[in-house]
Structure formats: structure tokens, C-alpha cells
Kinemage of the C-alpha trace (Angstrom):
@kinemage 1
@onewidth
@group {chain A} dominant
@subgroup {mainchain}
@vectorlist {calphas} color= white
{ca met a 1} P -0.504 -24.421 26.070
{ca leu a 2} L 0.331 -21.098 27.637
{ca ala a 3} L -1.901 -20.050 30.505
{ca leu a 4} L -2.006 -17.758 33.493
{ca ala a 5} L -2.329 -19.224 36.948
{ca his a 6} L -5.241 -17.552 38.695
{ca ser a 7} L -4.294 -15.201 41.498
{ca thr a 8} L -6.566 -13.576 44.038
{ca thr a 9} L -4.648 -10.345 43.554
{ca gly a 10} L -4.821 -10.555 39.771
{ca val a 11} L -1.001 -10.540 39.556
{ca thr a 12} L 1.153 -13.452 38.438
{ca pro a 13} L 4.941 -13.430 37.970
{ca cys a 14} L 5.888 -13.996 34.345
{ca glu a 15} L 8.635 -16.270 33.064
{ca leu a 16} L 9.659 -16.916 29.474
{ca pro a 17} L 7.600 -19.924 28.331
{ca pro a 18} L 8.766 -22.305 25.617
{ca val a 19} L 7.997 -21.314 22.041
{ca thr a 20} L 5.256 -23.546 20.628
{ca ala a 21} L 2.562 -22.574 18.160
{ca arg a 22} L 2.238 -18.852 17.739
{ca ile a 23} L 0.316 -15.579 18.073
{ca val a 24} L 3.677 -14.905 17.518
{ca gly a 25} L 5.019 -17.473 20.007
{ca gly a 26} L 1.697 -18.410 21.631
{ca ala a 27} L -0.656 -21.362 21.432
{ca pro a 28} L -4.216 -22.092 20.288
{ca ala a 29} L -6.846 -20.889 22.738
{ca ala a 30} L -9.739 -23.143 23.687
{ca pro a 31} L -12.880 -22.565 21.573
{ca gln a 32} L -15.080 -19.799 22.972
{ca gln a 33} L -12.595 -19.251 25.824
{ca tyr a 34} L -12.881 -15.474 25.421
{ca pro a 35} L -16.444 -14.786 24.232
{ca trp a 36} L -15.886 -11.014 24.443
{ca leu a 37} L -13.038 -11.080 21.898
{ca val a 38} L -14.374 -10.042 18.483
{ca ser a 39} L -13.074 -9.983 14.918
{ca phe a 40} L -13.454 -6.987 12.578
{ca arg a 41} L -14.110 -7.979 8.986
{ca gln a 42} L -14.477 -6.309 5.602
{ca gly a 43} L -15.125 -7.655 2.144
{ca pro a 44} L -17.657 -9.890 0.371
{ca gly a 45} L -19.873 -12.177 2.421
{ca glu a 46} L -18.786 -12.251 6.030
{ca gly a 47} L -15.593 -10.466 5.020
{ca asn a 48} L -11.941 -10.972 5.918
{ca his a 49} L -10.424 -10.456 9.359
{ca phe a 50} L -8.196 -7.390 9.743
{ca cys a 51} L -8.361 -6.313 13.414
{ca gly a 52} L -9.534 -7.464 16.818
{ca gly a 53} L -11.608 -5.786 19.497
{ca thr a 54} L -13.167 -6.284 22.926
{ca leu a 55} L -16.872 -6.330 23.732
{ca ile a 56} L -17.078 -4.057 26.800
{ca ala a 57} L -20.886 -3.675 26.887
{ca pro a 58} L -23.695 -5.495 25.050
{ca gln a 59} L -23.714 -2.897 22.267
{ca trp a 60} L -20.172 -1.479 22.464
{ca val a 61} L -16.792 -2.713 21.233
{ca leu a 62} L -13.432 -1.136 22.129
{ca thr a 63} L -10.584 -1.328 19.629
{ca ala a 64} L -7.667 0.704 18.223
{ca ala a 65} L -8.276 3.954 16.335
{ca his a 66} L -5.886 2.839 13.608
{ca cys a 67} L -8.335 -0.004 12.865
{ca thr a 68} L -10.715 2.489 11.244
{ca pro a 69} L -12.086 0.636 8.197
{ca val a 70} L -11.307 1.680 4.654
{ca thr a 71} L -13.992 3.569 2.766
{ca gly a 72} L -16.336 1.661 0.487
{ca asn a 73} L -16.765 -1.607 2.393
{ca pro a 74} L -19.119 -1.940 5.349
{ca leu a 75} L -17.541 -3.001 8.612
{ca lys a 76} L -18.786 -6.246 10.143
{ca val a 77} L -18.152 -7.482 13.674
{ca ser a 78} L -17.919 -11.222 14.302
{ca val a 79} L -18.834 -12.334 17.843
{ca gly a 80} L -18.132 -15.869 19.068
{ca leu a 81} L -15.519 -16.600 16.390
{ca his a 82} L -12.831 -19.237 16.937
{ca tyr a 83} L -11.892 -20.589 13.505
{ca arg a 84} L -11.261 -17.629 11.263
{ca gly a 85} L -12.102 -19.236 7.941
{ca asn a 86} L -15.365 -20.997 8.731
{ca asp a 87} L -17.024 -21.029 12.140
{ca ala a 88} L -20.671 -21.941 12.564
{ca asn a 89} L -20.650 -20.540 16.101
{ca asp a 90} L -20.027 -16.888 15.273
{ca arg a 91} L -22.622 -14.215 14.589
{ca ile a 92} L -22.122 -11.159 12.395
{ca phe a 93} L -23.234 -7.761 13.703
{ca glu a 94} L -23.595 -4.568 11.708
{ca val a 95} L -22.073 -1.309 12.931
{ca asp a 96} L -24.157 1.707 13.893
{ca phe a 97} L -21.281 4.207 14.172
{ca leu a 98} L -17.620 4.626 15.094
{ca arg a 99} L -16.158 7.029 17.609
{ca arg a 100} L -12.406 7.603 17.627
{ca his a 101} L -10.760 9.317 20.566
{ca pro a 102} L -10.601 13.064 19.766
{ca glu a 103} L -6.842 13.208 20.418
{ca trp a 104} L -5.988 10.502 17.875
{ca asn a 105} L -4.036 12.033 14.961
{ca asp a 106} L -2.645 8.960 13.155
{ca asp a 107} L 0.610 9.338 15.100
{ca phe a 108} L 1.070 6.236 17.235
{ca val a 109} L 3.703 7.706 19.519
{ca asn a 110} L 1.285 10.364 20.777
{ca gly a 111} L -1.132 7.752 22.139
{ca ala a 112} L -4.947 7.972 22.052
{ca asp a 113} L -5.028 4.935 19.752
{ca leu a 114} L -8.523 3.797 20.730
{ca met a 115} L -11.946 3.759 19.152
{ca leu a 116} L -15.424 2.780 20.286
{ca ile a 117} L -17.819 0.996 17.966
{ca arg a 118} L -21.533 0.871 18.628
{ca leu a 119} L -23.372 -2.116 17.174
{ca lys a 120} L -26.808 -1.733 15.642
{ca glu a 121} L -28.101 -4.461 17.953
{ca pro a 122} L -26.895 -5.589 21.389
{ca val a 123} L -25.105 -8.920 21.750
{ca asn a 124} L -27.506 -11.148 23.617
{ca gly a 125} L -27.206 -14.917 23.309
{ca asp a 126} L -25.336 -18.061 24.283
{ca trp a 127} L -23.783 -19.178 20.986
{ca cys a 128} L -20.308 -18.440 22.423
{ca gly a 129} L -20.177 -21.780 24.246
{ca gly a 130} L -22.123 -20.011 26.987
{ca pro a 131} L -23.349 -16.446 27.468
{ca cys a 132} L -21.743 -13.991 25.057
{ca asp a 133} L -21.036 -11.579 27.870
{ca pro a 134} L -18.763 -8.506 27.699
{ca ile a 135} L -15.400 -8.557 29.450
{ca ala a 136} L -15.804 -8.262 33.223
{ca ala a 137} L -13.911 -5.008 33.828
{ca leu a 138} L -11.885 -2.130 32.421
{ca asp a 139} L -8.605 -1.646 34.245
{ca gly a 140} L -8.213 1.443 36.360
{ca pro a 141} L -8.669 4.147 37.234
{ca gly a 142} L -5.069 4.991 37.950
{ca ala a 143} L -2.102 2.627 37.948
{ca thr a 144} L -3.346 -0.766 39.144
{ca glu a 145} L -1.169 -3.693 40.134
{ca arg a 146} L -1.890 -5.238 36.745
{ca gln a 147} L 0.262 -2.460 35.253
{ca asp a 148} L 3.286 -3.119 37.481
{ca glu a 149} L 6.520 -4.042 35.753
{ca gly a 150} L 6.895 -7.808 35.451
{ca thr a 151} L 3.181 -8.542 35.866
{ca cys a 152} L 2.075 -11.361 33.601
{ca leu a 153} L -0.758 -10.477 31.208
{ca lys a 154} L -2.376 -12.225 28.259
{ca ile a 155} L -2.774 -11.346 24.602
{ca ala a 156} L -5.034 -13.081 22.076
{ca gly a 157} L -5.940 -12.694 18.424
{ca trp a 158} L -6.020 -14.021 14.874
{ca gly a 159} L -2.969 -12.080 13.656
{ca leu a 160} L 0.153 -13.219 11.837
{ca leu a 161} L 1.946 -16.271 13.257
{ca ser a 162} L 5.303 -14.684 12.408
{ca glu a 163} L 6.482 -11.357 11.067
{ca gly a 164} L 5.545 -11.268 7.391
{ca gly a 165} L 4.001 -14.745 7.683
{ca leu a 166} L 0.494 -16.183 7.548
{ca gly a 167} L -2.455 -15.314 9.739
{ca ala a 168} L -3.725 -17.739 12.366
{ca tyr a 169} L -6.571 -20.071 11.400
{ca ser a 170} L -7.793 -20.381 14.986
{ca leu a 171} L -7.637 -17.954 17.900
{ca gln a 172} L -4.162 -17.788 19.478
{ca glu a 173} L -3.126 -16.640 22.945
{ca ala a 174} L 0.123 -15.968 24.802
{ca thr a 175} L 1.428 -14.478 28.024
{ca val a 176} L 3.733 -11.457 28.205
{ca pro a 177} L 5.194 -9.463 31.117
{ca val a 178} L 4.705 -5.730 31.549
{ca val a 179} L 7.840 -3.749 30.659
{ca gly a 180} L 8.637 -0.583 32.610
{ca gln a 181} L 8.196 2.746 30.880
{ca pro a 182} L 11.893 3.797 31.119
{ca thr a 183} L 13.069 0.497 29.617
{ca cys a 184} L 10.496 0.609 26.839
{ca ser a 185} L 11.315 4.233 25.954
{ca ser a 186} L 15.034 3.463 25.946
{ca asn a 187} L 14.556 0.459 23.655
{ca tyr a 188} L 12.489 2.441 21.160
{ca asn a 189} L 14.755 5.495 21.471
{ca phe a 190} L 11.840 7.885 21.973
{ca pro a 191} L 9.600 8.563 24.965
{ca ile a 192} L 6.635 6.206 25.217
{ca pro a 193} L 3.842 8.290 26.805
{ca asp a 194} L 2.315 7.185 30.099
{ca thr a 195} L -0.981 6.700 28.287
{ca met a 196} L 0.571 3.590 26.746
{ca ile a 197} L 1.876 0.390 28.323
{ca cys a 198} L 4.541 -1.999 27.011
{ca ala a 199} L 4.614 -5.781 27.361
{ca gly a 200} L 6.966 -8.437 26.041
{ca tyr a 201} L 10.201 -10.303 26.621
{ca ala a 202} L 13.733 -8.984 26.249
{ca glu a 203} L 14.431 -12.059 24.133
{ca gly a 204} L 11.501 -11.324 21.844
{ca glu a 205} L 9.947 -14.518 20.436
{ca ile a 206} L 6.438 -13.856 21.829
{ca asp a 207} L 4.362 -10.863 20.789
{ca ser a 208} L 1.228 -9.593 19.092
{ca cys a 209} L 1.556 -8.931 15.354
{ca gln a 210} L -0.294 -7.527 12.333
{ca gly a 211} L -3.945 -8.572 12.510
{ca asp a 212} L -3.900 -8.504 16.322
{ca ser a 213} L -4.302 -4.714 16.324
{ca gly a 214} L -7.182 -3.507 18.444
{ca gly a 215} L -7.217 -6.741 20.410
{ca pro a 216} L -6.828 -7.053 24.175
{ca leu a 217} L -3.986 -7.059 26.657
{ca phe a 218} L -5.719 -8.436 29.742
{ca gly a 219} L -5.359 -10.035 33.159
{ca tyr a 220} L -7.521 -11.481 35.885
{ca ala a 221} L -9.936 -9.095 37.549
{ca pro a 222} L -9.970 -9.160 41.373
{ca gly a 223} L -13.709 -9.881 41.376
{ca gly a 224} L -13.453 -12.706 38.848
{ca gly a 225} L -13.299 -12.828 35.087
{ca tyr a 226} L -10.870 -10.678 33.111
{ca ser a 227} L -9.886 -7.028 33.187
{ca leu a 228} L -8.926 -5.178 30.002
{ca val a 229} L -5.537 -3.511 30.576
{ca gly a 230} L -4.435 -2.520 27.083
{ca ile a 231} L -5.285 -2.370 23.372
{ca val a 232} L -2.803 -3.651 20.766
{ca ser a 233} L -1.312 -0.565 19.099
{ca phe a 234} L 2.177 -0.874 17.576
{ca gly a 235} L 5.639 -2.395 17.754
{ca asn a 236} L 8.907 -2.650 15.867
{ca gly a 237} L 8.105 -5.623 13.666
{ca cys a 238} L 6.846 -8.609 15.635
{ca ala a 239} L 8.548 -10.448 18.492
{ca gln a 240} L 11.919 -8.814 17.876
{ca ala a 241} L 14.427 -8.908 20.732
{ca gly a 242} L 14.457 -5.691 22.728
{ca phe a 243} L 11.209 -4.349 21.287
{ca pro a 244} L 8.140 -5.173 23.379
{ca gly a 245} L 4.651 -4.619 22.053
{ca val a 246} L 3.129 -1.213 22.812
{ca tyr a 247} L -0.502 -1.006 23.910
{ca thr a 248} L -2.957 1.794 24.631
{ca arg a 249} L -3.310 1.940 28.429
{ca val a 250} L -7.040 1.516 29.120
{ca ala a 251} L -6.800 3.021 32.620
{ca ser a 252} L -5.663 6.337 31.095
{ca tyr a 253} L -8.836 6.581 29.004
{ca arg a 254} L -11.320 4.841 31.281
{ca gly a 255} L -13.150 8.076 32.062
{ca trp a 256} L -13.567 8.952 28.385
{ca ile a 257} L -14.745 5.429 27.549
{ca leu a 258} L -17.377 5.384 30.287
{ca ala a 259} L -18.528 8.886 29.343
{ca gln a 260} L -19.230 7.740 25.779
{ca leu a 261} L -21.166 4.722 26.984
{ca gly a 262} L -23.142 7.019 29.264
{ca asp a 263} L -24.257 9.020 26.208
{ca ala a 264} L -25.677 5.904 24.559
{ca glu a 265} L -29.273 6.949 25.240
{ca gly a 266} L -28.875 10.085 23.106
{ca gln a 267} L -28.945 10.290 19.351
{ca pro a 268} L -25.573 9.206 17.917
{ca gly a 269} L -25.442 12.272 15.685
{ca asp a 270} L -25.722 14.527 18.736
{ca met a 271} L -22.818 12.935 20.591
{ca pro a 272} L -19.707 15.115 20.860
{ca gly a 273} L -16.869 13.744 18.750
{ca ser a 274} L -19.121 11.165 17.115
{ca asp a 275} L -17.884 9.540 13.910
{ca arg a 276} L -21.303 8.098 13.106
{ca asp a 277} L -21.403 6.424 9.720
{ca ala a 278} L -17.700 7.118 9.298
{ca asp a 279} L -17.620 5.566 5.814
{ca val a 280} L -20.202 8.052 4.494
{ca gln a 281} L -18.506 10.932 6.297
{ca glu a 282} L -15.158 10.085 4.728
{ca glu a 283} L -16.787 9.934 1.277
{ca val a 284} L -18.307 13.391 1.823
{ca asp a 285} L -14.899 14.681 2.809
{ca trp a 286} L -13.401 13.306 -0.407
{ca val a 287} L -16.103 15.004 -2.489
{ca thr a 288} L -15.299 18.272 -0.732
{ca ile a 289} L -11.614 17.786 -1.445
{ca phe a 290} L -12.247 17.062 -5.133
{ca ile a 291} L -14.421 20.179 -5.468
{ca ala a 292} L -11.730 22.274 -3.801
{ca ile a 293} L -9.106 20.844 -6.158
{ca ala a 294} L -11.285 21.582 -9.202
{ca val a 295} L -11.898 25.176 -8.113
{ca thr a 296} L -8.184 25.604 -7.418
{ca cys a 297} L -7.335 24.262 -10.885
{ca val a 298} L -9.722 26.731 -12.533
{ca ile a 299} L -8.221 29.629 -10.590
{ca leu a 300} L -4.702 28.496 -11.443
{ca gly a 301} L -5.667 28.115 -15.109
{ca val a 302} L -7.002 31.660 -15.284
{ca ala a 303} L -3.912 32.939 -13.472
{ca ile a 304} L -1.607 31.083 -15.873
{ca leu a 305} L -3.419 32.482 -18.933
{ca ala a 306} L -3.203 35.988 -17.494
{ca tyr a 307} L 0.491 35.517 -16.796
{ca val a 308} L 1.164 34.229 -20.312
{ca ala a 309} L -0.629 37.233 -21.820
{ca trp a 310} L 1.297 39.628 -19.586
{ca ala a 311} L 4.616 37.905 -20.311
{ca thr a 312} L 3.929 38.021 -24.057
{ca cys a 313} L 3.156 41.720 -23.864
{ca val a 314} L 6.299 42.430 -21.835
{ca ala a 315} L 8.434 40.372 -24.205
{ca arg a 316} L 7.052 42.242 -27.197
{ca arg a 317} L 7.797 45.591 -25.571
{ca arg a 318} L 11.312 44.484 -24.622
{ca ser a 319} L 11.916 43.313 -28.180
{ca gln a 320} L 10.784 46.645 -29.544
{ca arg a 321} L 12.943 48.488 -27.041
{ca ala a 322} L 15.952 46.291 -27.804
{ca ala a 323} L 15.530 46.969 -31.510
{ca ala a 324} L 15.414 50.691 -30.812
{ca val a 325} L 18.512 50.519 -28.592
{ca ala a 326} L 20.360 48.444 -31.182
{ca ala a 327} L 19.517 50.979 -33.848
{ca met a 328} L 20.740 53.766 -31.582
{ca asn a 329} L 23.973 51.876 -30.887
{ca val a 330} L 24.685 51.467 -34.520
{ca arg a 331} L 23.793 55.006 -35.350
{ca gly a 332} L 25.019 57.041 -32.412
{ca trp a 333} L 27.991 54.941 -31.321
{ca gln a 334} L 30.439 53.118 -33.477
{ca asn a 335} L 28.849 49.611 -33.593
{ca gly a 336} L 27.714 50.201 -30.056
{ca ala a 337} L 31.144 49.354 -28.757
{ca asn a 338} L 31.450 52.425 -26.518
{ca his a 339} L 27.805 52.673 -25.534
{ca pro a 340} L 27.219 52.737 -21.759
{ca asn a 341} L 24.927 49.693 -22.125
{ca ala a 342} L 27.347 47.687 -24.250
{ca pro a 343} L 28.724 44.495 -22.666
{ca arg a 344} L 32.039 44.795 -20.866
{ca pro a 345} L 34.824 42.244 -21.304
{ca lys a 346} L 35.212 39.924 -18.240
{ca pro a 347} L 38.399 40.573 -16.296
{ca arg a 348} L 40.882 37.717 -16.279
{ca pro a 349} L 41.565 35.916 -13.088
């Protein structure tokens, strides 16, 4: 089983561990080892897992912006989950509203791939094998030692066990070293912004994968417990040599995150940048789009009819004029051959 040795500084050197079971390339975590790690689900009943997230306060979950749920199915958050298919220890929480970072524009390479989710009720209980407490700390501010190149951090989730393979039945974990920004940018052949952090092995083999999105990249906090360093964002496939995983750097957005949590006493609809009831909002947007399309079609239809009428009128006039010219050619000029408007023979090359 892969594990981090505890360090008083929160930093542990990372070496390539043997490949065993997988996250890709990880191992099963102990049940309820990370009570703050949650599963996002959609679909009938308790739904199907599609992304991970981190409980950072009793009523707030931090995840990736690209984990925004599809319209039409309510989002559910499973807390205390270990076995993805059937786990009597988890509890399902309903979502109050979503709040994506305002700079997120569906372009991963520009960063800002983070989203806050407020639960309708706070998490308060001990069904997680102990207290279901939030993660101890958010990394930052600034560049902490947990972000230094070579520092060993952990990843965990229920994502695919291999690229294009099956999802994990139980929670998986693995350790990965931080990769320097120049190396990561060079490997991907485009600049990775400083608001993101890379982690993985040059050899590949161990990595987060589809289904791990939104989940944590984390290390030991100096005061005990764990500190959230990154959020699973993107990569080139999964566990491919030379392509480390890329994560949203929590320290870069710590101020924004805390500011949103500080607004929690206000009405969600009054919060700047709030995506409250995002499913309903997206449906309203689609209705607006359909109305705009319908109006545009009507305008185009009228324009096309007007054009057809105009073109018909012009064609009729041209036909009448051509008939008059042809008559003049025949009458005034011998068969029109010498008329100034008669066609000229093409010169030979």
C-alpha cells in the first residue's frame, strides 16, 4: 500500500513506488481514511459517480469547475463513501447552489478550474468512521514548501484504474512528486500557468484519471491533518510517460475561496458571481437561445421572401430588356453580329 511518511515539515521526498493496484498505479485506501473526500453523483437513486471533491467547511465542497453537472439531473454529494457501488456508511446531501470561479472559461490551459458547492445542510456526524470533519487546511497563501519540486503529495479518488478502463470499486490513493513548472510546460509544449501545479513521474505509470476530476492533491499540514494543495484538472491521457497530471493550485485561489465562504451568511442569490441553482439557470439560458433562434428564423424567412420577390422582378425586367435588345440586333444590325454588345470571339493562345 502506498503511503506518505509523516514529516513535521509536511515535506517528504518522493521515489517511484512499485505499481500495484491502481488509481492509475495506486492502491486501495483504508475505509473512511479521508472523511473529507466526497463523491459527486447524478442519475436515478443515489446516482452514479462522475467527479470528486473536498469538504473544506461543514457546508462547502471545493471541486473543479469542469465538473459542473449536466442539465436535467440533480447533483448529489456523497459523504463518507468508500465502496462506490454500495456503501451503507455514506450519506447523500443535496446541493443548494454552485459557484464557479469567474475566470473559468472552459479552457483548461488558462486555469481557474475550480468551483465551490454549498450544501443545503451542513455535514455534522460521525458515520465516516469518526467525525466527518472537513480537511484541516487549504495550502497557502503563496508558494509553500508543499509546492516545491520533488515534494511527495497524495492523490485519491474513484476514477478509472487505467486509461480507457474501468472505474475503481473502492477508494484508491497514490503518491506523486511535484513537477517543476518549466519541466511541465516543456512536456506539454505550452506554458502551464503559475495558478496550476503539476505532479507525476517521468516514467508515468501513476496518475489521476477520468473520474478523479475535482478530487484532491494533498499533503500533511504542519499543524496536523492534511492540507489541500491542488484540484485534479487535466492531463494528456492517464499515467503516460512525460505527462504529469495538472492540478489547480489552491494557494493561488485561497483568497477567493475564503471570500466566498465569508459571504455564506448572505442570501445566495445576492452573492457576486453566484451560480445558484445552476441547472435551472442553464435551462433558462437554453429557452432564451431557442427564442432568439426562432426570431432569427422569422426575420431570415421574411428577408428570403423579399429577396425572391426582388430577384423575380429583376429577372423579368432583364428578360424583357434582353428581348428588346435581341429584336434591335436583328433589326438594326445584321443578325447582331456587329452590334457593340455582341459577343467577341476569344483570342487564341
